[in-house]
Backbone as numpy.savetxt, mean C-alpha at the origin, in Angstrom:
# Nx Ny Nz CAx CAy CAz Cx Cy Cz
-3.76 -12.21 4.92 -2.72 -13.05 4.38 -3.07 -13.41 2.93
-2.06 -13.43 2.11 -2.19 -13.92 0.73 -1.68 -15.35 0.74
-2.54 -16.28 0.38 -2.15 -17.69 0.39 -1.15 -17.96 -0.72
-0.23 -18.84 -0.45 0.75 -19.25 -1.45 0.43 -20.62 -2.00
1.01 -20.93 -3.14 0.87 -22.27 -3.70 1.99 -22.50 -4.71
2.22 -23.76 -5.03 3.23 -24.11 -6.03 4.63 -24.12 -5.45
5.57 -24.47 -6.30 6.98 -24.55 -5.93 7.79 -23.78 -6.96
8.41 -22.72 -6.54 9.18 -21.86 -7.44 10.26 -22.65 -8.17
10.87 -23.63 -7.52 11.97 -24.39 -8.13 11.52 -25.26 -9.29
10.23 -25.63 -9.31 9.75 -26.53 -10.36 9.49 -25.80 -11.68
9.41 -24.49 -11.63 9.09 -23.73 -12.83 7.60 -23.61 -13.08
6.79 -24.30 -12.28 5.33 -24.20 -12.40 4.86 -22.88 -11.78
3.69 -22.44 -12.16 3.17 -21.21 -11.55 3.14 -21.33 -10.03
3.46 -20.25 -9.36 3.46 -20.26 -7.91 3.14 -18.86 -7.41
2.76 -18.82 -6.15 2.57 -17.58 -5.43 3.19 -17.78 -4.06
3.92 -16.78 -3.61 4.52 -16.84 -2.30 3.51 -16.40 -1.25
3.39 -17.17 -0.18 2.53 -16.74 0.92 3.08 -15.45 1.50
2.23 -14.48 1.71 2.64 -13.20 2.31 1.64 -12.80 3.38
2.19 -12.41 4.50 1.38 -11.83 5.57 1.60 -10.32 5.53
0.55 -9.59 5.80 0.64 -8.14 5.74 -0.45 -7.53 6.61
-0.23 -6.28 6.99 -1.25 -5.53 7.70 -2.19 -4.91 6.67
-3.48 -5.05 6.90 -4.48 -4.44 6.03 -4.77 -3.03 6.56
-5.30 -2.20 5.70 -5.82 -0.90 6.10 -7.33 -1.08 6.23
-7.86 -0.91 7.43 -9.29 -1.01 7.65 -9.76 0.37 8.07
-10.62 0.95 7.25 -11.07 2.32 7.47 -12.59 2.31 7.59
-13.10 2.72 8.75 -14.54 2.73 8.96 -15.16 1.36 8.76
-14.42 0.32 9.12 -14.90 -1.05 8.97 -14.70 -1.64 7.59
-14.17 -0.86 6.63 -13.94 -1.33 5.27 -12.50 -1.80 5.12
-12.33 -3.06 4.73 -11.01 -3.59 4.42 -10.59 -3.05 3.07
-9.52 -2.27 3.02 -9.05 -1.76 1.74 -8.42 -2.87 0.91
-7.93 -3.91 1.55 -7.45 -5.06 0.79 -8.61 -5.67 0.00
-9.74 -5.88 0.67 -10.89 -6.45 -0.03 -11.40 -5.51 -1.11
-11.39 -4.22 -0.83 -11.94 -3.24 -1.77 -10.99 -2.91 -2.92
-9.69 -2.99 -2.69 -8.73 -2.51 -3.68 -7.70 -3.55 -4.13
-7.02 -4.16 -3.18 -5.86 -4.98 -3.50 -6.13 -6.39 -3.95
-7.11 -7.04 -3.36 -7.33 -8.46 -3.62 -7.57 -8.75 -5.09
-8.41 -7.98 -5.75 -8.75 -8.27 -7.14 -7.57 -8.15 -8.09
-6.55 -7.41 -7.70 -5.35 -7.24 -8.55 -4.17 -8.04 -8.01
-4.42 -8.90 -7.02 -3.37 -9.71 -6.40 -2.22 -8.83 -5.91
-2.57 -7.80 -5.17 -1.59 -6.91 -4.55 -1.80 -6.98 -3.04
-0.72 -6.78 -2.29 -0.82 -6.75 -0.83 -0.42 -5.37 -0.33
-0.76 -5.08 0.91 -0.41 -3.76 1.43 1.10 -3.62 1.51
1.54 -2.39 1.46 2.97 -2.09 1.55 3.51 -2.38 2.95
2.63 -2.76 3.86 3.04 -3.07 5.23 3.13 -4.58 5.42
4.12 -5.18 4.77 4.38 -6.63 4.87 4.67 -6.97 6.33
4.30 -8.16 6.74 4.52 -8.56 8.12 5.00 -10.02 8.17
6.26 -10.27 8.38 7.33 -9.29 8.49 7.77 -8.85 7.09
8.32 -7.65 7.00 8.78 -7.19 5.69 9.93 -8.06 5.18
9.93 -8.32 3.88 11.01 -9.10 3.28 12.33 -8.37 3.49
12.31 -7.08 3.33 13.47 -6.22 3.60 13.01 -5.22 4.66
13.40 -5.40 5.94 12.87 -4.57 7.02 12.90 -3.06 6.76
13.96 -2.56 6.18 14.04 -1.13 5.95 12.94 -0.65 5.01
12.49 -1.51 4.09 11.42 -1.12 3.17 10.09 -0.98 3.90
9.86 -1.80 4.91 8.65 -1.64 5.71 8.63 -0.31 6.42
9.77 0.06 6.99 9.86 1.36 7.65 9.71 2.51 6.65
10.25 2.35 5.47 10.11 3.40 4.45 8.66 3.59 4.06
7.92 2.49 3.92 6.50 2.59 3.58 5.74 3.36 4.66
6.05 3.08 5.91 5.40 3.78 7.02 5.79 5.25 7.02
7.06 5.53 6.81 7.52 6.93 6.80 6.86 7.72 5.66
6.59 7.07 4.55 5.88 7.75 3.45 4.44 8.06 3.86
3.77 7.10 4.50 2.39 7.33 4.95 2.33 8.42 6.02
3.41 8.56 6.78 3.49 9.61 7.81 3.92 10.96 7.24
4.24 10.98 5.95 4.73 12.19 5.27 6.08 12.66 5.79
6.83 11.75 6.38 8.20 12.05 6.78 9.10 12.00 5.55
8.86 11.00 4.70 9.57 10.85 3.43 8.61 11.14 2.29
9.15 11.52 1.15 8.33 11.75 -0.04 7.75 10.45 -0.57
6.78 10.59 -1.44 6.13 9.43 -2.03 7.06 8.62 -2.91
6.69 7.38 -3.14 7.50 6.47 -3.96 6.94 6.32 -5.36
5.84 6.99 -5.66 5.21 6.87 -6.97 5.13 8.26 -7.62
4.50 8.32 -8.77 4.44 9.58 -9.51 3.75 10.67 -8.69
4.13 11.89 -8.98 3.50 13.06 -8.36 3.47 12.98 -6.83
4.49 12.37 -6.24 4.64 12.25 -4.79 3.53 11.39 -4.16
2.95 10.51 -4.95 1.92 9.60 -4.44 2.59 8.50 -3.61
1.80 7.84 -2.76 2.31 6.82 -1.85 1.66 5.48 -2.17
2.46 4.44 -2.26 1.94 3.09 -2.51 1.20 2.56 -1.29
-0.02 2.09 -1.52 -0.79 1.39 -0.49 -0.69 -0.12 -0.70
-0.86 -0.57 -1.95 -0.84 -1.99 -2.28 0.16 -2.21 -3.40
1.00 -3.25 -3.22 2.13 -3.49 -4.10 2.21 -4.96 -4.49
3.12 -5.26 -5.41 3.34 -6.64 -5.84 3.77 -7.50 -4.65
3.10 -8.61 -4.41 3.46 -9.47 -3.28 4.72 -10.29 -3.50
5.21 -10.33 -4.71 6.44 -11.10 -4.97 7.68 -10.23 -4.78
7.64 -8.98 -5.27 8.86 -8.17 -5.22 8.66 -6.76 -4.68
7.43 -6.28 -4.62 7.17 -4.93 -4.12 7.51 -3.83 -5.10
7.86 -4.17 -6.32 8.30 -3.19 -7.30 7.12 -2.46 -7.94
7.23 -1.17 -8.07 6.19 -0.36 -8.69 5.96 -0.77 -10.15
6.98 -1.31 -10.79 6.85 -1.75 -12.17 5.82 -2.85 -12.36
5.53 -3.61 -11.33 4.51 -4.66 -11.41 3.11 -4.09 -11.22
3.03 -2.84 -10.87 1.75 -2.18 -10.63 1.53 -1.97 -9.14
0.87 -0.88 -8.81 0.59 -0.56 -7.42 -0.67 0.29 -7.33
-1.33 0.18 -6.22 -2.43 1.09 -5.91 -1.85 2.16 -5.01
-1.98 3.38 -5.47 -1.35 4.51 -4.77 -2.40 5.52 -4.35
-1.97 6.42 -3.49 -2.88 7.42 -2.94 -2.13 8.73 -2.73
-2.86 9.81 -2.79 -2.30 11.11 -2.43 -2.58 11.30 -0.94
-1.53 11.52 -0.15 -1.66 11.70 1.30 -1.37 13.17 1.61
-2.29 13.80 2.34 -2.13 15.21 2.72 -2.39 15.37 4.20
-1.68 16.31 4.79 -1.88 16.59 6.22 -2.40 18.01 6.38
-3.45 18.12 7.17 -4.02 19.40 7.56 -4.00 19.44 9.08
-4.30 20.56 9.69 -4.27 20.65 11.15 -5.17 19.61 11.81
-6.36 19.43 11.29 -7.34 18.57 11.94 -7.47 17.19 11.33
-6.74 16.90 10.25 -6.94 15.60 9.60 -5.78 15.24 8.69
-5.58 13.94 8.56 -4.76 13.36 7.50 -5.77 12.88 6.46
-5.53 13.16 5.19 -6.48 12.79 4.14 -5.79 11.90 3.12
-6.46 10.80 2.79 -6.07 9.96 1.66 -7.10 10.23 0.57
-6.64 10.66 -0.60 -7.56 10.93 -1.69 -6.93 10.52 -3.02
-7.74 10.50 -4.04 -7.29 10.17 -5.39 -6.58 8.82 -5.45
-7.26 7.80 -4.97 -6.71 6.45 -5.03 -6.66 6.02 -6.50
-5.54 5.44 -6.91 -5.40 5.05 -8.30 -4.46 3.88 -8.49
-4.45 3.35 -9.69 -3.56 2.26 -10.06 -2.52 2.81 -11.02
-1.26 2.47 -10.79 -0.18 2.94 -11.67 0.98 1.98 -11.65
1.89 2.21 -12.58 3.17 1.52 -12.60 4.22 2.57 -12.97
5.44 2.16 -13.11 6.49 3.15 -13.38 6.89 3.24 -14.85
6.06 2.72 -15.74 6.40 2.81 -17.16 5.26 3.38 -18.01
4.10 3.61 -17.44 3.03 4.29 -18.17 2.85 5.68 -17.58
2.52 6.67 -18.41 2.54 8.06 -17.96 1.35 8.50 -17.10
0.30 7.69 -17.01 -0.89 8.15 -16.29 -1.22 7.24 -15.11
-1.98 7.80 -14.19 -2.51 7.06 -13.06 -3.99 6.81 -13.36
-4.43 5.55 -13.24 -5.83 5.21 -13.45 -6.60 5.54 -12.17
-7.26 6.68 -12.16 -8.06 7.09 -11.01 -9.50 6.59 -11.13
-9.93 6.27 -12.34 -11.32 5.88 -12.57 -11.73 4.57 -11.92
-10.82 3.61 -11.84 -11.16 2.30 -11.28 -11.55 2.37 -9.82
-11.08 3.38 -9.12 -11.34 3.48 -7.68 -12.02 4.80 -7.32
-12.71 5.40 -8.27 -13.32 6.72 -8.06 -14.35 6.71 -6.94
-14.94 5.56 -6.65 -15.96 5.50 -5.60 -15.40 5.18 -4.23
-14.09 5.00 -4.13 -13.45 4.65 -2.86 -12.72 5.88 -2.32
-13.08 6.29 -1.10 -12.45 7.45 -0.49 -13.15 8.72 -0.92
-12.65 9.86 -0.51 -11.46 10.06 0.30 -11.67 9.59 1.74
-10.54 9.38 2.43 -10.57 8.95 3.82 -9.91 10.02 4.68
-10.55 10.35 5.79 -10.02 11.33 6.73 -9.66 10.62 8.02
-8.48 10.94 8.55 -8.00 10.33 9.78 -7.68 11.42 10.79
-7.95 11.13 12.04 -7.55 12.02 13.13 -6.04 11.87 13.26
-5.28 12.96 13.22 -3.81 12.87 13.16 -3.15 12.09 14.28
-3.55 12.29 15.54 -2.86 11.63 16.64 -2.99 10.10 16.53
-4.20 9.60 16.34 -4.40 8.16 16.22 -3.70 7.57 15.01
-3.74 8.28 13.90 -3.09 7.85 12.65 -1.58 7.69 12.87
-0.96 8.71 13.41 0.49 8.68 13.63 0.85 7.62 14.66
0.10 7.53 15.73 0.39 6.55 16.80 0.34 5.12 16.27
-0.69 4.79 15.50 -0.81 3.42 14.97 0.32 3.08 13.99
0.66 4.02 13.12 1.72 3.74 12.16 3.09 3.71 12.83
3.37 4.61 13.73 4.68 4.60 14.41 4.89 3.32 15.20
3.82 2.72 15.71 3.94 1.45 16.45 4.45 0.32 15.57
4.33 0.45 14.25 4.78 -0.59 13.33 6.24 -0.43 12.90
6.84 0.69 13.22 8.23 0.93 12.81 9.16 -0.10 13.47
10.09 -0.63 12.67 11.04 -1.63 13.15 12.35 -0.99 13.64
12.71 0.14 13.04 14.01 0.75 13.37 13.82 2.13 13.93
């Protein structure tokens, strides 16, 4: 959970409380490793502000839909206020092979600069997932 504070109506700085599912891989919280320092939350809001967007994020991770970022990359961590790529996002290249789903080339990007910053997260990943468990866990989160 991202703690909230302040009152949006007062014009003072505020943050909206957001609950979200974290990605925990091999005991490593990717929120702690990637998202927290940039004040980003996972694309799997709980509950999603716009339910269809939660399902779209899952469908992208399942490779049913194309990526939402440059070069067909998929957002893992997004702006907790609006979810817009323009605020910055941590994205990943997702690939499927017979024996594994692979997340590689984790990077930070937005939709107005031409490059993806891969250097900041060069020591994180790649991550390999067994396809059946990966698909089963993500499909269980689908709302529609």
